[in-house]
C-alpha positions as CSV (number, residue, x, y, z in Angstrom):
1,M,-16.1,-25.1,-43.6
2,A,-19.3,-26.6,-42.1
3,T,-19.2,-29.7,-39.9
4,D,-21.6,-32.7,-39.4
5,R,-22.5,-33.0,-35.7
6,F,-24.2,-36.2,-34.7
7,V,-26.8,-36.4,-31.9
8,D,-27.7,-39.8,-30.4
9,N,-29.4,-39.8,-27.0
10,T,-28.2,-43.4,-26.4
11,L,-24.6,-42.1,-26.0
12,S,-23.7,-41.9,-22.2
13,S,-21.7,-38.9,-23.4
14,G,-20.3,-37.3,-26.6
15,N,-16.9,-36.3,-27.7
16,G,-18.1,-32.4,-27.5
17,T,-17.0,-31.9,-31.2
18,T,-18.8,-33.9,-33.6
19,T,-20.7,-36.2,-31.3
20,F,-23.5,-35.1,-28.9
21,N,-26.2,-36.9,-26.7
22,S,-28.3,-33.7,-26.7
23,I,-29.6,-31.6,-29.3
24,S,-28.7,-28.2,-27.3
25,S,-25.2,-29.5,-26.8
26,A,-24.8,-29.9,-30.4
27,V,-26.2,-26.5,-31.4
28,A,-24.1,-24.8,-28.6
29,A,-20.9,-26.4,-30.3
30,S,-22.0,-25.7,-33.7
31,D,-20.7,-23.0,-36.1
32,I,-22.6,-21.0,-39.3
33,N,-23.9,-23.5,-41.4
34,D,-22.9,-26.6,-39.6
35,R,-25.4,-29.6,-40.2
36,I,-26.8,-31.3,-37.2
37,I,-27.7,-34.9,-37.6
38,I,-30.2,-36.4,-35.1
39,A,-30.7,-40.1,-34.8
40,P,-34.2,-41.4,-33.9
41,G,-35.2,-41.3,-30.4
42,T,-37.1,-39.0,-27.6
43,Y,-35.4,-35.9,-26.7
44,S,-36.7,-33.9,-23.9
45,E,-34.7,-30.3,-24.8
46,P,-35.4,-27.2,-23.3
47,Q,-36.6,-24.8,-25.9
48,L,-33.8,-24.2,-28.2
49,L,-32.5,-20.9,-29.9
50,L,-30.5,-21.2,-32.7
51,P,-27.7,-18.5,-32.8
52,H,-26.7,-18.8,-36.4
53,A,-27.8,-20.7,-39.4
54,L,-27.7,-24.3,-39.0
55,A,-29.3,-27.4,-41.1
56,T,-30.8,-30.1,-39.5
57,D,-31.2,-33.9,-40.5
58,S,-32.5,-37.1,-39.2
59,W,-30.3,-40.4,-39.3
60,N,-32.0,-43.6,-40.1
61,P,-29.6,-46.4,-39.1
62,A,-31.5,-48.9,-41.4
63,S,-30.7,-46.3,-44.4
64,P,-28.0,-47.7,-47.0
65,Y,-27.4,-43.8,-47.5
66,W,-25.9,-43.1,-44.0
């Protein structure tokens, strides 16, 4: 079963399971077909290598759909 993993760089730390403060930490914790949802912001990340199929999406806190 796929899991949504949320990334928000304004968090001091995530919970390591579903919330993260960096894209790379969310990718590292992900499984095949998980979805990584990224909050608005500037992310200074190293080159990311995806170890398996993932879906990515952005998140707009002003949107009524999230």
